[in-house]
C-alpha positions in Angstrom: 55.3 -56.6 -21.4 53.4 -54.2 -18.9 50.2 -52.5 -19.9 50.2 -49.1 -21.8 46.6 -48.4 -21.5 47.1 -44.9 -23.3 49.0 -46.3 -26.2 48.2 -43.9 -29.2 47.7 -41.2 -27.0 49.9 -38.0 -27.8 50.4 -35.5 -25.3 51.6 -31.8 -26.4 53.2 -30.5 -23.0 53.6 -26.7 -22.8 54.0 -27.0 -18.8 56.9 -26.5 -16.3 58.0 -26.5 -13.2 55.9 -29.5 -10.8 51.8 -29.5 -11.5 52.2 -29.8 -15.5 55.2 -32.3 -15.7 53.6 -34.3 -12.9 50.2 -34.6 -14.5 52.0 -35.4 -18.1 54.5 -37.9 -16.7 51.6 -40.0 -14.7 50.2 -39.8 -18.7 53.8 -41.1 -20.0 53.7 -43.6 -17.2 50.4 -44.9 -18.4 51.9 -45.5 -22.1 50.8 -41.7 -23.7 53.3 -40.7 -26.0 54.8 -37.2 -24.6 56.5 -34.0 -26.2 57.7 -31.8 -24.2 58.5 -28.2 -25.7 61.1 -26.3 -23.9 62.8 -23.2 -24.6 66.3 -23.6 -26.5 69.4 -23.4 -24.1 67.2 -23.0 -20.9 64.5 -25.5 -20.8 62.2 -26.3 -17.8 62.9 -24.3 -15.0 63.8 -27.1 -12.4 66.5 -28.1 -15.0 68.7 -25.5 -13.0 67.0 -26.1 -9.3 70.1 -28.0 -7.8 72.2 -29.4 -6.3 71.7 -32.2 -5.9 72.6 -32.9 -9.9 72.5 -36.6 -11.4 76.6 -37.3 -11.3 77.7 -37.4 -14.6 74.7 -35.1 -16.0 73.9 -31.6 -15.7 70.3 -32.7 -14.6 68.8 -31.6 -11.5 67.3 -33.8 -8.9 64.2 -32.0 -9.2 63.9 -32.1 -12.9 64.2 -35.9 -13.0 61.6 -36.4 -10.7 58.6 -35.4 -12.9 59.7 -35.7 -16.2 60.6 -39.6 -17.3 58.9 -40.9 -20.1 59.1 -38.0 -22.3 60.5 -36.4 -25.5 62.4 -32.9 -25.3 61.6 -31.2 -28.3 63.4 -27.7 -28.0 61.1 -24.9 -30.2 61.4 -21.0 -29.4 57.3 -20.4 -29.5 58.1 -16.6 -28.8 59.0 -16.7 -32.7 56.5 -17.1 -35.8 58.5 -20.0 -37.1 58.5 -21.6 -33.8 54.6 -21.3 -33.3 54.1 -22.8 -36.8 55.6 -25.6 -35.7 53.6 -25.7 -32.5 50.4 -25.5 -34.3 51.4 -28.3 -36.9 52.5 -30.6 -33.8 49.2 -29.9 -32.1 47.5 -31.4 -35.5 48.8 -34.6 -34.4 48.3 -34.5 -30.7 45.1 -35.4 -28.7 45.5 -33.2 -25.7 47.6 -30.0 -25.0 49.1 -29.2 -21.4 50.0 -25.9 -20.4 50.5 -23.4 -16.9 51.2 -20.1 -18.9 49.7 -16.8 -16.9 46.0 -16.6 -18.1 45.8 -15.2 -21.6 49.8 -15.8 -21.6 50.0 -18.0 -25.0 46.7 -15.7 -26.5 49.6 -13.9 -28.2 51.0 -16.8 -30.0 47.9 -17.9 -31.3 47.8 -21.6 -28.8 45.2 -20.4 -26.2 41.7 -22.5 -26.2 40.2 -19.6 -28.1 42.1 -19.3 -30.7 42.4 -23.5 -31.1 39.2 -25.0 -30.5 37.6 -23.9 -34.0 40.6 -25.2 -35.4 40.9 -28.5 -33.7 37.2 -29.1 -32.0 38.5 -32.6 -30.6 41.5 -30.9 -28.7 41.6 -31.5 -25.2 43.4 -29.0 -23.6 44.1 -28.5 -19.8 45.4 -25.2 -18.2 47.0 -25.0 -15.2 47.0 -21.7 -13.0 47.3 -20.7 -9.7 43.7 -19.5 -9.6 41.8 -20.2 -12.2 40.8 -18.8 -15.8 38.3 -16.6 -13.8 37.3 -14.6 -11.0 39.7 -11.5 -9.2 42.9 -13.5 -8.6 42.6 -14.8 -12.3 45.8 -12.9 -13.2 48.1 -13.2 -10.5 50.9 -16.1 -10.5 50.8 -18.6 -7.9 53.0 -20.9 -6.5 52.8 -24.1 -4.0 54.1 -22.4 -1.0 52.0 -19.6 -1.3 48.8 -21.7 -1.9 49.7 -24.0 1.1 49.3 -20.7 2.9 46.2 -19.1 1.2 44.4 -22.6 1.0 44.7 -23.1 4.5 46.6 -25.9 4.9 49.4 -24.1 7.0 47.2 -23.1 9.5 46.0 -26.9 10.0 50.1 -27.7 9.8 52.7 -27.4 12.7 52.6 -27.2 16.4 49.8 -24.9 17.9 50.8 -21.4 18.9 51.2 -22.1 22.5 53.7 -24.7 22.2 57.6 -24.2 22.2 58.4 -24.1 18.2 54.7 -23.6 17.3 53.5 -21.5 14.5 52.2 -22.8 11.0 54.5 -25.0 8.8 54.3 -25.9 5.2 54.6 -29.7 3.9 57.9 -30.8 3.0 57.2 -31.5 -0.3 55.2 -29.6 -2.8 51.7 -31.3 -1.6 49.5 -28.7 -4.1 51.8 -28.9 -7.0 51.6 -32.9 -6.7 47.8 -33.0 -5.9 46.9 -30.8 -9.0 49.2 -32.8 -10.9 47.2 -35.9 -10.3 43.8 -33.8 -10.7 44.8 -32.8 -14.0 45.6 -36.9 -15.1 42.2 -37.6 -13.8 40.4 -35.0 -15.6 42.5 -35.9 -19.0 41.7 -39.3 -18.8 37.9 -38.3 -18.3 38.0 -36.3 -21.0 39.9 -38.9 -23.3 36.5 -40.8 -22.5 33.9 -38.3 -22.8 35.5 -37.7 -26.3 35.1 -41.2 -27.2 31.4 -40.7 -26.6 30.7 -37.5 -28.3 33.6 -36.5 -30.5 34.3 -33.4 -28.8 37.1 -32.0 -26.9 37.1 -29.8 -23.8 38.8 -27.2 -21.8 40.1 -28.1 -18.4 40.7 -25.3 -15.9 42.7 -26.4 -13.0 43.5 -24.1 -10.3 46.2 -24.6 -7.0 43.9 -22.9 -4.8 41.0 -24.8 -6.1 42.9 -28.3 -5.9 44.3 -26.8 -2.2 40.7 -26.0 -0.9 39.3 -29.5 -2.6 42.2 -31.6 -0.6 41.0 -29.9 2.9 39.0 -33.0 3.3 37.9 -33.9 6.6 39.0 -30.8 7.9 37.1 -28.4 5.9 33.7 -30.5 6.4 34.9 -30.3 10.2 34.4 -26.5 9.6 31.6 -26.0 7.4 29.6 -28.7 9.4 30.8 -27.1 12.8 31.4 -23.6 11.9 34.3 -23.7 14.4 38.0 -22.9 12.8 40.5 -26.2 13.0 43.6 -25.5 15.3 46.5 -27.0 14.6 47.3 -29.9 16.5 51.3 -30.7 16.0 51.0 -34.9 15.1 47.5 -35.3 16.6 44.3 -35.9 14.8 41.1 -33.7 14.8 38.9 -36.5 15.0 40.5 -39.5 16.2 42.5 -40.0 19.7 45.0 -41.8 20.4 46.1 -41.0 16.4 49.7 -39.1 16.8 53.3 -40.1 17.2 54.7 -40.7 20.6 58.4 -40.4 22.2 59.5 -43.9 23.1 62.4 -44.7 25.5 65.0 -44.8 22.2 63.4 -42.5 19.7 59.6 -42.2 18.4 56.1 -44.0 17.2 53.5 -43.3 15.4 50.2 -44.7 17.2 47.0 -44.7 14.6 44.3 -46.2 16.3 41.1 -46.3 14.4 39.0 -47.7 16.3 37.8 -48.6 20.3 38.6 -52.3 19.6 42.0 -51.7 18.5 42.0 -49.0 21.6 41.1 -52.2 23.6 44.0 -53.9 22.3 46.6 -51.6 22.6 45.4 -51.2 26.4 45.8 -55.2 26.6 49.6 -54.7 25.2 50.3 -51.8 27.3 49.2 -53.6 30.4 46.8 -50.9 31.0 43.4 -52.6 30.5 41.4 -50.4 32.8 42.3 -47.3 30.2 40.3 -49.3 27.7 37.2 -49.4 30.1 37.6 -45.8 31.6 34.4 -43.9 31.0 36.7 -41.3 30.2 38.2 -43.2 27.2 35.8 -46.0 26.5 34.7 -44.4 22.9 36.5 -42.7 20.4 34.0 -39.7 21.2 35.1 -39.4 24.5 38.6 -39.6 24.3 38.4 -36.4 21.6 36.6 -35.2 24.4 39.1 -36.1 26.9 42.1 -35.8 24.9 44.4 -34.0 27.0 43.8 -35.9 29.9 44.4 -39.6 27.8 47.4 -38.1 26.1 49.3 -37.4 29.4 49.0 -40.3 30.2 49.9 -42.4 27.0 53.1 -40.0 27.1 54.5 -41.6 30.3 53.5 -44.7 29.2 54.9 -45.3 26.1 58.5 -43.8 27.5 58.9 -47.1 29.2 59.7 -49.0 25.9 61.6 -48.9 22.9 60.5 -48.1 19.7 60.9 -51.5 18.0 59.4 -53.2 21.4 56.2 -51.6 20.8 56.0 -51.9 17.0 56.7 -55.7 17.5 54.1 -56.3 20.1 51.4 -53.7 18.6 51.5 -55.8 14.9 51.3 -58.9 16.8 47.9 -57.8 17.5 47.1 -56.0 14.9 47.3 -52.3 16.3 48.2 -49.9 13.3 51.8 -48.1 14.1 54.8 -47.3 12.7 58.3 -45.5 13.2 59.1 -41.9 11.4 61.7 -42.9 8.8 64.5 -40.6 7.2 64.6 -41.3 3.6 67.5 -43.2 3.8 65.1 -45.3 6.2 62.5 -45.5 3.7 64.5 -46.8 0.6 66.1 -49.2 3.1 62.9 -50.7 4.3 61.9 -54.3 3.0 58.3 -53.3 1.7 59.8 -50.8 -0.2 62.3 -52.4 -1.4 60.0 -55.6 -2.2 57.8 -53.2 -4.1 60.7 -51.7 -5.8 59.9 -48.5 -5.7 63.2 -46.9 -6.5 64.1 -48.0 -9.9 66.7 -47.1 -12.6 66.5 -46.1 -16.3 69.4 -46.0 -18.8 70.6 -42.2 -18.6 72.4 -40.9 -21.7 75.2 -39.2 -20.0 75.2 -40.7 -16.5 74.8 -44.4 -17.6 71.6 -44.8 -15.4 69.3 -42.9 -13.3 67.6 -43.6 -10.0 63.9 -42.9 -9.7 60.8 -43.1 -7.8 58.4 -45.7 -9.4 54.7 -44.9 -10.4 52.9 -46.8 -7.5 49.9 -47.8 -10.1 50.2 -51.7 -10.6 48.4 -53.1 -13.2 48.0 -57.1 -12.8 50.8 -56.8 -10.3 53.4 -54.5 -12.7 54.0 -51.3 -12.1 53.6 -48.6 -14.8 56.5 -47.0 -15.1 57.7 -45.1 -18.8 60.9 -46.9 -20.2 63.0 -44.0 -21.1 64.9 -41.4 -18.4 63.8 -38.0 -18.2 65.3 -36.4 -21.6 67.9 -34.4 -22.1 67.4 -30.6 -23.4 66.3 -31.1 -26.8 67.2 -34.5 -26.9 64.7 -35.2 -29.5 63.8 -31.9 -31.4 65.5 -33.1 -34.6 63.9 -36.6 -35.2 60.8 -35.6 -33.9 60.1 -33.0 -36.0 61.6 -35.1 -39.0 59.3 -38.0 -38.2 55.9 -36.3 -37.4 56.2 -32.7 -39.7 58.5 -34.6 -42.4 61.3 -32.0 -42.2 63.9 -32.3 -44.8 67.3 -31.9 -42.8 67.9 -28.6 -45.0 64.8 -27.4 -43.1 65.9 -28.4 -39.9 69.5 -27.3 -40.3 68.2 -23.9 -41.3 65.9 -23.7 -37.9 68.6 -24.4 -35.9 70.8 -21.7 -37.4 67.9 -19.4 -37.0 67.5 -20.1 -33.3 63.9 -21.4 -33.9 65.0 -24.9 -32.6 67.9 -26.5 -31.0 69.2 -30.2 -30.4 71.1 -31.5 -27.6 74.4 -29.8 -28.7 73.2 -26.5 -30.1 
């Protein structure tokens, strides 16, 4: 039986799109019970973000990527009766996750200020574009625009001087995913803190804060030197050679991380003199003379096939790899060995293919055991079990449009 370190923790998930759902899916994979609150008849926006769609179902691939292991409860929180249900459910929960605009839940009495006195041990995680305060606090924020505002796109893409040069966004919603992971970390820390002092907390997470926070070495390159880093395409600002090269039949990534690796590369390439050349003997010199070295390596790498380079360099421990398309990724023997694509039963499609959580405890991947839920799939049963509502009460709520099950 896989570990469930968060078994017994209950999350009320009022988030949608990606950052919040990515966080709560991570918590579900770790064993938490996640109650996903959705708008009747519509649900999470990403349910309609297709194609592609899961064959035999109405679910989009986008929605499926971030919602396994959850229970979907369709409640209209714009109505007082719906708000009352949320408040009752919250009494049974440890954590609330939301990504409404700043102040957006106040009119429902579901903002942190309205809840903290009633439930002082509540861990309340707010995810917004720009945070709970500051001149941009009330602006909406989306991953793409934050990649631009937060500097990532100034670092991604070819230099303006090259054909096709210009800023480029990352091919997945980088900021949303990182924000979701930071949210999970923060929630886990808050749960641990609550064990020590019995108190809840308000977690304030901003997409812009996260994007600036994960600038990592590039952020420090600027703060340390005062020089603004520029786009280098596939090259690395601090390490050379560390980029993609064309080969005789394709491309290869060469990721030389130290001088010993560079020496071994030069030996495999039959160019040992490069390793002792006083322009290239150390990484500092290679960075300073980047253009000279890369010009030579561009010609050198073109003399052999990708597989030839991969085989010879791997034998001597020089980090390198191919540039795989996604079909090649999921066909890769290491990816298959680690079961990074797996299937779960699905109530409409029969089964659904998903990407595994990369976290492993004692050799076992931590993945929730249920597929992303249908809209309202758990509404009636959960409200009956958690709030002890009768069949008559539930039917009245359905008839009045306060709640919906998967058939309504």
